[in-house]
C-alpha positions in Angstrom: -0.1 0.1 0.0 3.0 2.2 0.5 3.5 3.0 -3.3 -0.4 3.9 -4.3 -0.2 7.5 -2.9 3.1 8.1 -4.8 2.0 6.9 -8.1 -1.5 8.6 -8.0 -0.1 11.7 -7.3 2.3 11.1 -10.1 -0.8 10.5 -12.4 -2.8 13.5 -11.3 0.3 15.8 -11.4 0.9 14.9 -14.6 -2.6 15.1 -15.9 -2.7 18.6 -14.2 0.6 20.0 -15.9 0.7 18.3 -19.3 -0.9 19.6 -22.4 -3.8 18.0 -23.6 -3.5 15.5 -26.0 -5.0 15.9 -29.5 -5.3 11.9 -29.6 -5.3 9.7 -26.5 -6.2 6.1 -27.3 -5.9 3.1 -24.4 -8.0 0.4 -26.0 -9.1 -0.3 -22.2 -12.9 -0.3 -22.7 -13.9 1.4 -26.2 -12.3 2.5 -29.2 -13.1 6.3 -28.1 -10.3 8.8 -28.3 -10.0 10.6 -25.0 -8.0 13.3 -26.4 -9.7 16.5 -27.3 -10.7 15.8 -30.9 -12.6 13.0 -29.4 -14.0 10.6 -32.1 -13.5 6.9 -32.3 -11.0 4.3 -33.9 -12.1 1.3 -35.9 -10.4 -1.5 -37.1 -9.7 -2.4 -40.9 -8.5 -5.8 -41.8 -6.2 -6.3 -44.9 -6.0 -10.4 -45.0 -8.8 -12.3 -43.8 -8.1 -14.1 -40.4 -5.5 -11.4 -39.6 -8.1 -8.9 -37.8 -6.8 -6.7 -35.1 -8.3 -7.2 -31.7 -8.0 -6.4 -27.9 -5.3 -7.9 -26.3 -3.3 -7.6 -22.9 -0.5 -5.6 -22.1 1.4 -3.8 -19.2 -1.4 -1.4 -18.7 -4.6 -3.5 -19.5 -6.3 -4.0 -22.7 -4.0 -3.1 -26.0 -4.2 -2.9 -29.7 -3.5 -6.6 -30.5 -2.1 -7.2 -34.3 -0.4 -10.6 -33.8 -3.0 -12.1 -36.0 -0.5 -10.7 -39.1 1.0 -13.4 -41.0 3.8 -11.8 -40.9 5.7 -8.6 -39.4 6.7 -6.0 -41.6 7.2 -6.1 -45.7 9.6 -5.2 -48.3 8.5 -4.1 -51.7 4.6 -3.0 -52.5 4.0 -6.4 -54.3 4.1 -8.3 -51.0 0.9 -9.9 -50.4 -1.5 -7.9 -48.3 -1.2 -8.9 -44.2 -2.7 -8.0 -40.8 -4.9 -5.2 -40.2 -4.7 -1.7 -38.5 -6.6 0.6 -36.1 -8.0 3.8 -38.1 -8.6 7.4 -37.1 -10.0 10.1 -38.9 -9.7 13.8 -38.1 -8.6 16.9 -40.4 -7.5 18.5 -37.4 -4.5 16.4 -37.7 -3.9 17.3 -41.5 -2.3 20.8 -40.3 0.1 19.6 -37.7 3.7 20.9 -38.6 4.8 20.8 -35.2 3.5 17.8 -32.8 4.8 15.1 -30.4 4.0 11.1 -30.9 3.9 9.0 -27.9 3.3 5.4 -27.9 4.3 2.1 -26.2 4.9 -1.2 -28.4 6.1 -4.4 -28.5 7.1 -6.7 -31.4 5.7 -10.5 -31.4 8.4 -12.5 -30.4 6.8 -15.3 -33.1 7.8 -13.3 -35.7 11.0 -11.5 -35.3 12.7 -9.4 -37.8 13.4 -6.1 -38.6 11.6 -5.8 -41.9 10.0 -2.4 -42.4 6.7 -2.1 -40.4 4.6 0.8 -39.2 3.9 1.8 -35.7 2.0 4.9 -36.8 1.2 5.8 -40.4 -0.4 9.4 -41.8 -0.3 9.0 -45.7 1.4 11.9 -47.1 2.4 13.3 -43.8 4.4 11.2 -41.6 5.2 7.6 -40.5 6.6 5.8 -37.5 8.9 2.6 -37.8 10.7 1.0 -35.2 14.7 0.6 -35.2 17.0 -1.6 -33.2 18.3 1.2 -31.4 15.4 4.1 -31.7 12.8 4.8 -34.7 12.6 5.7 -37.9 10.7 9.1 -38.6 9.4 9.7 -42.2 8.2 13.4 -43.1 6.6 14.6 -46.2 4.6 13.6 -49.0 5.7 11.3 -51.7 7.8 11.4 -53.4 9.9 14.2 -51.7 9.6 12.6 -48.0 12.3 12.7 -46.1 13.5 9.8 -43.5 15.0 10.4 -40.5 16.9 7.7 -38.7 16.9 8.5 -34.8 19.1 5.7 -33.4 21.2 5.9 -30.4 24.2 3.6 -29.4 22.3 1.2 -27.1 20.3 -1.3 -29.0 17.2 -3.5 -27.8 15.1 -6.2 -28.9 11.4 -5.2 -29.2 10.5 -8.7 -29.1 12.0 -9.2 -25.8 9.6 -6.1 -23.7 7.6 -3.5 -24.2 9.4 -0.1 -25.0 8.1 3.7 -25.0 8.6 5.7 -28.0 8.3 9.4 -27.8 8.9 11.6 -31.0 8.9 15.4 -30.8 8.7 17.1 -34.2 9.4 20.9 -34.1 9.6 23.2 -37.0 13.6 23.0 -36.9 14.5 19.5 -35.3 13.1 15.9 -34.7 14.0 14.1 -31.6 13.4 10.5 -30.3 13.6 8.9 -26.8 12.9 5.5 -25.9 12.6 3.8 -22.7 10.9 0.6 -21.1 9.8 -0.8 -17.7 13.3 -1.6 -16.5 15.4 1.3 -18.5 14.7 5.0 -17.7 13.2 7.1 -21.1 16.5 8.7 -22.7 17.5 10.4 -25.9 17.8 8.0 -28.8 19.0 10.7 -31.2 18.1 14.3 -32.4 18.6 15.9 -36.1 17.9 19.0 -37.7 14.7 18.9 -39.9 15.4 19.4 -43.5 12.3 18.9 -45.5 9.8 21.8 -46.0 7.3 20.0 -48.3 3.3 20.7 -47.0 2.1 17.5 -45.9 -1.0 15.9 -47.4 -4.3 15.3 -45.9 -5.0 11.7 -44.6 -6.4 9.5 -41.6 -4.3 7.9 -39.1 -3.2 4.4 -39.2 -2.1 2.3 -36.3 0.2 -0.7 -36.8 -0.1 -1.0 -40.7 0.9 0.7 -44.0 -1.8 -0.1 -46.4 -1.5 -4.0 -45.5 2.1 -4.1 -46.8 3.8 -3.2 -43.9 2.0 -4.6 -40.9 3.6 -4.2 -37.2 2.8 -7.6 -35.7 2.7 -7.1 -32.1 1.0 -5.0 -29.5 0.4 -1.2 -29.2 -0.7 1.0 -26.4 -1.2 4.2 -24.7 -1.1 6.1 -28.1 -0.7 9.7 -27.7 -0.7 12.7 -30.4 0.1 16.4 -28.9 0.1 19.4 -30.8 3.6 21.4 -30.6 7.1 19.7 -29.5 7.0 18.7 -25.9 9.9 18.8 -24.2 12.2 16.3 -22.4 10.6 17.2 -18.9 7.0 16.7 -20.4 8.0 13.5 -21.9 9.9 11.9 -19.0 6.5 13.3 -16.9 4.3 11.0 -19.5 6.7 8.2 -19.2 6.5 8.4 -15.2 3.1 8.4 -15.1 2.6 5.3 -17.4 5.2 3.3 -15.2 3.4 4.3 -12.0 0.1 2.9 -13.9 1.5 -0.2 -14.9 0.1 -3.6 -13.8 2.2 -6.4 -13.1 0.1 -8.6 -15.0 -3.0 -7.4 -16.6 -4.2 -10.8 -17.9 -7.2 -11.9 -16.3 -6.7 -14.1 -13.1 -7.2 -17.8 -13.8 -10.2 -18.0 -11.3 -11.6 -15.1 -13.2 -12.2 -17.4 -15.8 -14.5 -20.0 -14.2 -18.0 -19.2 -15.0 -21.1 -21.7 -15.4 -23.0 -18.4 -16.7 -21.1 -19.1 -20.1 -22.8 -22.4 -20.7 -26.9 -21.7 -20.3 -28.8 -24.7 -19.9 -30.6 -25.6 -23.4 -33.9 -26.3 -21.8 -33.7 -24.0 -18.9 -35.1 -26.1 -16.0 -33.2 -29.0 -14.8 -29.4 -30.1 -14.1 -27.9 -32.9 -12.2 -25.3 -31.7 -9.7 -21.6 -32.2 -10.9 -21.2 -34.3 -7.6 -24.0 -36.6 -8.5 -23.7 -40.2 -8.2 -26.7 -41.8 -10.5 -27.5 -45.4 -9.9 -30.0 -47.7 -11.8 -31.9 -50.8 -11.3 -33.6 -51.4 -14.3 -36.6 -53.4 -12.8 -38.0 -52.5 -9.2 -38.1 -56.0 -8.5 -34.0 -56.4 -8.1 -33.2 -57.5 -4.9 -30.5 -55.5 -2.9 -30.6 -52.5 -5.5 -31.0 -49.9 -2.9 -28.5 -51.5 -0.6 -25.9 -51.6 -3.2 -27.1 -48.0 -4.1 -26.2 -46.6 -0.9 -22.9 -48.6 -0.7 -22.0 -46.4 -3.8 -23.2 -43.4 -1.8 -26.0 -42.8 -4.7 -27.9 -39.5 -4.9 -29.9 -40.4 -8.0 -31.7 -43.7 -8.8 -32.4 -43.3 -12.7 -34.1 -45.2 -15.2 -36.3 -47.6 -13.2 -39.1 -49.6 -15.0 -42.3 -50.3 -12.4 -44.7 -48.0 -10.9 -45.1 -49.8 -7.8 -45.4 -47.0 -5.2 -44.0 -48.4 -2.0 -40.6 -49.2 -3.9 -40.6 -45.5 -4.8 -41.4 -44.5 -1.5 -38.6 -46.9 -0.2 -36.1 -45.3 -2.4 -36.6 -41.8 -1.4 -36.7 -42.2 2.1 -33.2 -43.6 1.8 -32.4 -39.9 0.3 -32.7 -41.0 -3.5 -33.9 -38.9 -6.2 -36.4 -41.5 -8.2 -36.7 -41.8 -11.9 -39.4 -43.9 -13.5 -39.3 -44.9 -17.0 -41.4 -45.2 -20.4 -40.9 -46.1 -23.6 -41.0 -46.0 -27.1 -43.0 -49.2 -26.9 -45.3 -48.0 -24.2 -48.6 -49.7 -24.2 -47.0 -53.0 -25.7 -49.1 -55.7 -23.4 -52.4 -54.1 -25.0 -51.0 -55.1 -28.5 -52.2 -58.0 -30.4 -49.5 -60.8 -30.8 -50.3 -61.0 -34.5 -47.8 -58.7 -36.9 -50.9 -57.4 -39.0 -52.1 -54.0 -37.5 -55.5 -54.8 -38.4 -57.6 -54.8 -35.3 -54.9 -53.6 -32.9 -56.1 -50.6 -30.6 -52.7 -49.5 -29.0 -51.2 -47.2 -31.7 -48.6 -49.2 -33.2 -46.2 -48.2 -36.3 -47.7 -49.5 -39.5 -45.5 -50.4 -42.5 -46.5 -50.2 -45.9 -48.1 -53.8 -46.1 -50.1 -52.6 -42.8 -47.8 -54.7 -40.6 -46.3 -53.9 -36.9 -42.7 -53.3 -36.8 -40.2 -54.9 -34.4 -36.8 -53.4 -34.5 -33.8 -56.4 -35.3 -32.4 -56.1 -31.8 -35.5 -56.7 -30.1 -36.8 -59.6 -32.0 -36.1 -61.9 -28.9 -37.7 -59.5 -26.5 -41.6 -61.1 -26.6 -44.3 -61.5 -28.8 -45.7 -57.9 -28.5 -42.7 -55.7 -29.1 -44.0 -53.7 -31.2 -43.1 -49.8 -31.6 -45.8 -47.2 -30.7 -46.3 -44.3 -33.2 -46.1 -40.8 -31.5 -48.6 -39.5 -33.8 -51.3 -42.2 -33.4 -53.9 -40.8 -30.8 -54.4 -44.5 -29.2 -50.5 -44.7 -28.4 -50.3 -41.1 -27.3 -53.3 -41.7 -24.6 -51.7 -45.1 -23.3 -48.4 -43.1 -23.1 -49.7 -40.1 -21.4 -52.1 -42.2 -18.9 -48.7 -44.2 -17.8 -46.8 -41.2 -17.3 -49.9 -40.0 -15.2 -49.2 -43.1 -12.8 -45.8 -42.6 -12.6 -46.2 -38.8 -11.5 -49.2 -40.0 -9.0 -46.5 -42.6 -7.5 -44.5 -39.6 -6.8 -41.5 -40.0 -9.0 -38.9 -37.3 -9.3 -38.5 -37.4 -13.1 -39.3 -39.6 -16.0 -36.8 -41.3 -18.5 -37.7 -42.2 -21.8 -36.2 -45.3 -23.5 -36.4 -45.9 -27.0 -37.6 -42.2 -27.0 -37.1 -40.9 -30.9 -39.9 -43.0 -31.8 -40.9 -41.9 -35.5 -37.8 -40.1 -35.9 -35.8 -43.2 -35.2 -37.9 -45.7 -37.1 -38.5 -43.6 -40.3 -34.8 -44.1 -40.6 -34.9 -47.9 -39.9 -37.9 -48.8 -41.6 -39.3 -45.9 -43.4 -42.6 -45.9 -41.0 -45.1 -45.0 -40.3 -48.4 -45.5 -42.6 -51.2 -45.4 -40.1 -53.7 -43.0 -40.7 -52.5 -40.4 -38.4 -49.0 -40.2 -40.1 -50.7 -40.0 -43.6 -53.0 -37.2 -42.8 -50.4 -35.5 -40.6 -47.8 -35.7 -43.7 -50.4 -34.4 -46.0 -51.2 -31.3 -43.7 -47.1 -31.1 -43.2 -46.4 -30.9 -47.1 -49.2 -28.5 -47.6 -47.7 -26.1 -44.8 -43.7 -26.6 -46.0 -44.2 -26.5 -49.8 -45.7 -24.3 -52.5 -47.8 -25.8 -55.2 -44.9 -25.5 -57.6 -42.6 -27.6 -55.5 -45.2 -30.0 -54.5 -46.1 -30.4 -58.4 -41.8 -31.1 -58.8 -42.4 -34.0 -56.2 -45.0 -35.6 -58.2 -48.0 -34.1 -56.2 -50.7 -32.9 -58.2 -53.6 -32.8 -55.8 -52.4 -32.0 -52.2 -55.8 -32.1 -50.9 -56.4 -35.7 -51.8 -52.8 -37.0 -51.2 -52.2 -40.3 -49.6 -48.8 -41.4 -49.3 -49.5 -45.2 -49.2 -51.4 -44.7 -52.2 -48.8 -42.4 -53.9 -46.1 -44.7 -53.4 -47.9 -48.0 -54.9 -49.2 -46.0 -57.8 -45.5 -45.2 -58.3 -44.0 -48.5 -58.5 -43.5 -49.3 -54.8 -45.9 -52.1 -54.2 -44.8 -53.1 -50.7 -42.9 -53.1 -47.9 -39.7 -55.0 -49.1 -39.4 -52.7 -51.9 -40.2 -49.4 -50.1 -37.3 -50.3 -47.7 -35.0 -51.1 -50.8 -35.8 -48.0 -52.3 -36.3 -45.7 -49.5 -32.7 -43.6 -49.8 -33.8 -42.6 -53.5 -37.5 -41.9 -53.3 -38.2 -38.2 -53.8 -40.5 -37.9 -51.0 -38.2 -39.3 -48.6 -36.5 -36.2 -47.1 -39.7 -34.7 -46.7 -41.2 -37.8 -44.8 -38.3 -38.1 -42.4 -38.4 -34.4 -41.8 -42.2 -34.7 -40.8 -41.7 -37.4 -38.6 -38.8 -35.7 -36.9 -41.1 -32.6 -36.4 -43.9 -35.0 -35.2 -41.3 -36.4 -32.4 -40.5 -33.0 -31.3 -44.2 -32.2 -31.4 -45.0 -35.2 -29.1 -42.3 -34.0 -26.4 -43.9 -30.6 -26.2 -47.2 -32.1 -25.9 -45.7 -34.6 -23.0 -44.4 -31.3 -21.5 -47.5 -29.8 -21.3 -49.3 -32.7 -20.3 -46.8 -33.1 -17.3 -47.0 -29.6 -16.0 -50.9 -29.7 -16.4 -50.9 -32.8 -14.2 -48.3 -31.8 -11.8 -48.8 -28.2 -11.8 -46.8 -27.6 -8.4 -44.0 -29.8 -9.2 -42.1 -29.7 -12.3 -41.0 -33.4 -13.5 -37.8 -33.4 -15.6 -37.7 -35.9 -18.4 -34.5 -37.2 -19.8 -34.1 -39.7 -22.7 -31.9 -42.4 -23.6 -29.1 -40.8 -25.6 -25.9 -39.0 -25.8 -24.1 -36.6 -27.7 -21.6 -38.8 -29.3 -21.4 -38.8 -32.0 -22.6 -35.5 -32.7 -25.3 -35.8 -35.4 -28.0 -33.2 -36.4 -30.2 -36.3 -37.0 -29.6 -38.5 -33.9 -30.0 -37.2 -30.3 -29.3 -33.7 -31.0 -32.5 -33.1 -33.0 -34.6 -33.5 -29.4 -32.5 -32.0 -26.6 -34.2 -28.9 -26.8 -37.6 -30.3 -25.8 -36.2 -32.8 -23.2 -34.5 -31.9 -19.9 -31.4 -34.2 -20.1 -29.6 -37.1 -21.2 -29.0 -40.7 -20.2 -27.7 -43.1 -22.6 -25.3 -45.8 -23.1 -21.8 -45.4 -24.2 -20.5 -47.1 -27.2 -20.7 -51.1 -27.1 -17.3 -51.6 -29.2 -14.3 -51.4 -26.5 -12.3 -49.6 -29.8 -14.4 -46.7 -29.3 -14.5 -46.4 -25.4 -11.6 -44.3 -25.3 -10.5 -40.7 -24.3 -11.9 -39.5 -27.6 -15.3 -40.5 -26.7 -15.3 -39.2 -23.1 -13.4 -36.2 -23.4 -15.9 -34.8 -26.3 -18.8 -36.1 -24.5 -18.4 -34.0 -21.6 -17.1 -31.2 -23.3 -20.2 -30.9 -26.0 -22.5 -31.6 -23.2 -21.1 -28.6 -21.2 -21.5 -26.6 -24.5 -25.2 -27.8 -24.9 -25.7 -26.4 -21.2 -27.5 -29.9 -20.8 -27.0 -32.8 -18.2 -25.5 -35.9 -20.0 -25.3 -39.3 -17.6 -23.4 -41.8 -19.2 -24.4 -45.5 -18.7 -21.3 -47.6 -19.6 -21.0 -50.9 -21.4 -18.0 -52.3 -19.8 -15.4 -53.8 -21.9 -12.4 -53.6 -19.1 -12.3 -52.1 -15.6 -9.5 -49.7 -16.3 -11.5 -48.4 -19.2 -14.5 -48.0 -17.2 -12.7 -46.4 -14.3 -10.9 -43.9 -16.8 -14.3 -42.9 -18.2 -15.7 -42.3 -15.1 -13.0 -40.2 -14.1 -12.8 -38.2 -17.1 -16.7 -37.7 -17.0 -16.7 -35.9 -13.6 -13.2 -34.2 -14.2 -15.3 -32.6 -16.7 -18.4 -31.6 -15.0 -20.8 -34.3 -15.5 -22.1 -37.5 -13.9 -21.4 -41.2 -14.9 -23.7 -44.0 -13.8 -22.3 -46.4 -11.5 -21.6 -49.6 -13.4 -24.0 -52.1 -12.0 -27.3 -53.7 -13.6 -26.3 -52.4 -17.1 -27.4 -53.3 -20.7 -24.6 -55.0 -22.6 -26.5 -55.4 -25.8 -28.8 -57.7 -27.9 -29.3 -59.1 -31.4 -31.0 -61.8 -32.8 -29.7 -64.7 -31.1 -30.7 -63.1 -27.5 -29.9 -60.3 -24.9 -26.3 -60.6 -23.2 -26.2 -60.8 -19.3 -26.4 -57.8 -17.6 -23.2 -56.3 -16.0 -23.0 -55.9 -12.0 -19.8 -54.1 -10.9 -18.6 -54.2 -7.5 -17.1 -52.0 -4.6 -13.9 -53.6 -5.2 -13.7 -52.5 -8.7 -15.1 -49.2 -8.6 -16.0 -48.3 -4.9 -12.7 -46.1 -4.3 -13.9 -43.7 -7.2 -17.3 -43.4 -5.5 -16.0 -42.9 -2.4 -13.8 -40.2 -4.0 -16.6 -38.3 -5.7 -18.7 -38.1 -2.4 -15.8 -37.0 -0.3 -15.1 -34.1 -2.7 -18.7 -33.0 -3.6 -18.4 -29.7 -2.4 -15.5 -29.1 -4.8 -17.0 -30.6 -7.8 -20.1 -28.7 -7.1 -18.5 -25.4 -6.4 -15.8 -25.5 -9.4 -16.6 -24.5 -13.0 -14.5 -25.2 -15.9 -11.9 -22.8 -17.2 -11.2 -21.6 -20.8 -10.1 -18.9 -23.0 -10.1 -21.1 -25.8 -13.4 -21.4 -28.0 -14.1 -23.9 -30.4 -16.8 -22.8 -32.8 -19.0 -26.0 -33.8 -22.1 -25.9 -36.1 -23.6 -29.1 -35.1 -25.7 -29.1 -38.1 -22.6 -29.7 -40.2 -20.3 -33.0 -39.8 -16.8 -32.4 -38.6 -13.8 -33.5 -37.0 -15.1 -31.7 -33.7 -14.1 -34.8 -31.1 -10.6 -35.3 -32.8 -9.9 -31.5 -32.4 -10.9 -31.0 -29.2 -8.6 -34.5 -28.0 -5.6 -32.7 -29.5 -6.2 -29.4 -27.6 -6.9 -31.6 -24.2 -3.8 -33.5 -25.0 -1.8 -30.4 -25.1 -3.3 -29.4 -21.8 -4.7 -26.3 -23.4 -8.1 -25.2 -21.5 -10.9 -24.8 -24.1 -14.5 -25.4 -24.4 -17.0 -25.8 -27.4 -19.1 -23.2 -28.7 -22.0 -24.8 -30.0 -24.9 -23.9 -32.6 -27.5 -25.3 -33.9 -31.0 -24.5 -35.9 -31.7 -27.3 -38.7 -34.1 -29.1 -36.0 -33.1 -28.7 -32.5 -32.3 -25.0 -31.6 -29.0 -24.2 -29.8 -28.4 -20.4 -30.0 -24.8 -19.2 -30.1 -25.1 -16.6 -27.1 -22.9 -14.0 -25.7 -22.8 -16.0 -22.5 -21.7 -18.9 -24.4 -18.7 -16.6 -25.7 -18.0 -15.0 -22.4 -14.4 -14.8 -21.0 -13.1 -16.0 -24.6 -10.0 -14.5 -25.9 -9.4 -17.0 -29.1 -12.3 -18.5 -31.1 -11.5 -21.1 -33.3 -13.8 -21.2 -36.6 -13.7 -24.9 -36.8 -17.1 -24.2 -38.4 -16.8 -21.1 -40.1 -19.3 -18.3 -39.2 -21.0 -18.0 -42.2 -22.3 -21.5 -41.8 -24.5 -20.8 -38.9 -28.0 -19.4 -39.0 -28.7 -15.7 -39.4 -29.2 -15.2 -35.8 -26.6 -16.8 -34.7 -23.9 -14.9 -37.2 -25.5 -11.6 -35.5 -23.7 -12.8 -32.5 -20.7 -13.6 -33.7 -20.2 -10.7 -35.7 -21.1 -8.6 -32.7 -18.3 -10.5 -30.8 -15.9 -10.1 -33.7 -16.9 -6.2 -33.9 -16.0 -5.7 -29.9 -12.4 -6.8 -30.9 -12.3 -8.8 -27.7 -12.1 -12.1 -29.5 -9.4 -12.9 -31.9 -11.1 -15.2 -34.3 -8.9 -17.9 -36.1 -9.3 -20.3 -38.8 -9.5 -24.3 -38.0 -6.0 -24.8 -39.5 -4.4 -22.0 -37.5 -1.5 -23.0 -35.3 -3.3 -23.1 -32.1 0.1 -23.9 -30.3 1.9 -20.6 -31.6 -1.0 -18.6 -31.1 -1.6 -19.8 -27.3 2.1 -19.1 -26.5 1.6 -15.5 -28.0 -1.4 -14.9 -26.3 -0.7 -16.8 -22.9 -3.5 -19.2 -23.1 -1.3 -22.1 -22.6 -1.9 -22.2 -18.5 -0.9 -25.6 -17.8 1.8 -28.4 -19.1 1.7 -31.8 -17.7 5.3 -33.3 -17.6 4.6 -36.8 -17.9 3.7 -39.8 -20.5 1.0 -39.2 -23.3 -2.2 -40.0 -22.6 -2.2 -38.0 -19.1 -5.1 -35.2 -19.3 -5.2 -32.3 -17.2 -8.6 -30.8 -17.1 -9.1 -27.3 -15.1 -11.4 -26.0 -12.9 -11.8 -23.2 -10.4 -14.1 -21.5 -8.0 -14.6 -17.9 -8.8 -16.1 -17.2 -5.4 -13.4 -18.9 -3.2 -10.9 -18.2 -5.6 -9.6 -21.9 -5.5 -8.1 -24.1 -8.3 -9.1 -27.6 -8.9 -6.8 -29.2 -11.4 -8.0 -33.0 -12.4 -5.4 -35.4 -13.5 -6.7 -38.7 -15.6 -4.8 -41.3 -17.1 -5.4 -43.4 -20.0 -2.7 -45.6 -20.4 -4.6 -48.6 -19.3 -2.2 -51.3 -19.5 -3.1 -54.9 -21.0 -6.4 -55.4 -22.6 -8.5 -56.4 -19.8 -6.6 -54.9 -16.8 -8.1 -53.7 -13.6 -6.3 -50.7 -13.2 -4.6 -48.0 -15.2 -0.6 -47.7 -15.3 0.7 -46.2 -12.4 3.2 -43.2 -12.8 5.3 -42.0 -10.1 5.9 -39.1 -10.0 4.0 -36.5 -12.2 4.6 -32.8 -12.6 2.4 -30.1 -13.2 3.7 -26.7 -14.3 1.4 -23.6 -14.0 2.8 -21.4 -17.0 2.4 -17.5 -16.6 2.4 -17.7 -12.7 0.9 -14.3 -12.1 -2.4 -15.3 -13.5 -2.3 -18.2 -10.7 -2.0 -15.9 -7.8 -0.2 -17.0 -4.3 -0.3 -20.4 -4.9 0.6 -20.9 -1.3 -0.8 -24.2 -0.5 -1.4 -27.5 -2.6 -2.8 -30.5 -1.8 -3.2 -33.7 -4.0 -6.1 -36.1 -3.5 -6.4 -39.3 -4.9 -9.1 -42.4 -4.8 -8.2 -44.5 -2.0 -4.9 -42.7 -1.1 -4.3 -40.2 1.8 -4.4 -36.7 0.9 -0.6 -35.2 0.7 0.2 -31.8 1.3 2.7 -30.4 -1.8 5.0 -27.7 -1.8 4.9 -25.7 -5.0 8.4 -24.6 -6.5 7.9 -21.4 -7.9 10.2 -20.3 -10.8 10.0 -17.0 -13.3 8.0 -18.6 -16.0 6.3 -21.6 -14.1 4.9 -23.1 -10.8 6.1 -26.6 -10.7 4.0 -29.3 -8.4 4.9 -32.6 -8.1 2.2 -35.2 -7.4 3.9 -38.4 -5.5 1.8 -41.2 -8.1 -0.8 -41.2 -10.3 -3.0 -44.4 -11.4 -6.4 -43.3 -12.6 -7.4 -40.1 -11.2 -6.1 -37.5 -8.7 -7.1 -33.9 -8.2 -4.9 -31.0 -6.9 -6.4 -28.2 -4.9 -4.7 -24.8 -4.9 
């Protein structure tokens, strides 16, 4: 505190005594000129993807020009590069005596001394850095005069910020330089020889028409009328130093914000520490005792509506979820395959038969799927939902939930009366008469899709399935059935709310956002509350790729995603559990699990034990407060248009493997609406356009364009060198010193100012290992130590092990913390 008053006095004295600048740009909050001329600067870009933006320097925010492809240029034929900040005011045109003051630093990643412009006023003056001072050019072309104002002390502009001050009088030009470690000193002075009248023109910061980009940072740009003397310049320099910050980048804890992932449906999320457990049927013995042994908090995906079991589970402190199914009401279906005479609302193929999915053929004689458009099915479904609500369930899960949206892809159904009349109405609402004519529909009022197909060479269900992908009306029929599924869930929600006006009953469905496809689970996430689905059945896909992407994409969608594993090895499932919780999502206890089925039968269910997984759930239970209080830290955003296919999972895993904290910024509009919002961009400094902005819907483009216009987010293409950009922008907060396949996931508690770094090991050993390989020791380096705060205490927690107090090792460029050993998972609390 003893330095605060002198610094404030210096700043106030300089402000009171110094002449007021015509131009004063500090780029802190707005592009407004705080000088007497007023006005604003605007950013210009000379090459796509090389926009100027606001970075951070010793005084806070600054003009960041590091997106330029190169530094400087040599000929007018050089390709355009970089951008500039442009200021316009004719009062600058008549200046003959003036003073320029600014701070700048060249990007260390683009060294070199090719001519680059700090300031450029066409036909009047140019200012360029020199290894020992500056080069000032005065006058118009072709008679301009260059003054090399260089002293005997050389410096590297890539190593530190420097202050440049140039005073131009009618008779002399003088240049001064200084830095945070070197006082302001005269570099050189020269007699002024040029006498040409300067041309009028705008002022450009950081470039000369795109051919002389300054690749670096510029701040505190000031222009004064008249030549200031050395005393006034030193006073300005001292005042700048007094206001400098030791580190102006945001603290790591400031980056943790749950507001960055607004909930898609807005109502319900499981806590990050939730321990979901499932017994698939109420009759399963020892289910509740087993759930309690794993510290379960939620009993999910349970078939049956017996009230006594519901009450017993809730008395044990468990959140209870009942279950419905896309085959609901099948007990009332007839056993024969023909749909004639069946009053339960089953799907109907082109031959008038009911549908059994190929993986359900051994499930029983009445295993026929229900049609979400059919009034009979809807009545049975809603009545069963009412019974669950009356039994007191806390939530409802829907298995085989996609209904018509799924079966239309698998079997091209449905052709019941409700679907045929509904499709006719949908076509009329979504197509013009000309479009219908092109699809072969002359009279929409009398259109019947079944009759239409049979009249056009598709006589039966076998021929239909064979030709399904090539039929002209198939895309429209799929869209109609997807819309039908979405309408069904909106009606289901309204029905639930009507029957339970004082108690909101969340709805989950059996699905995951892995893989991310617009025609699968994504198309319904805005009409349900959360997801609970099975992982990949094939062990080859049960990798860090699936689980890192799963956690990150659910975070981006603002939705809870409970993963139900299909264990192929204990070590693999343990790593999956660890990764999921490290990313803020819950993972089902591996007990009473579906393991797949086919035409030969249902595979035996899986029942994991406490010996296999108990230590992990003990760990989650013990650290539930940390899991709930911390949120993901990220300054890198990866823009994903979920309506378009892309290698999103692979890109995310590559960032995670390099310990670069990031989050996906998700948008979708083709079916489900997942908007890109200002909140989803909150706190980001770099946005990687893995999906180009112009592929998003108009509403999302407005948000992205607004973010770009603020200059506070750097936009980079999907092929950009993110490692290099991260080093320049100080986005590389972590480094793990250990083998490959160790992942560090950073979370923080902005309220308490604490950090939680999860280390997860995906080195799983042999194919059927019980545990991951153990590594001793593993070191975490916290880069940019000033952003981490004091870090006076570090505690290592690992499942089944006593906590260990660790001593941070502070260096100039990092803080190193070495943990004693890592097997599957551990958490470092700072």
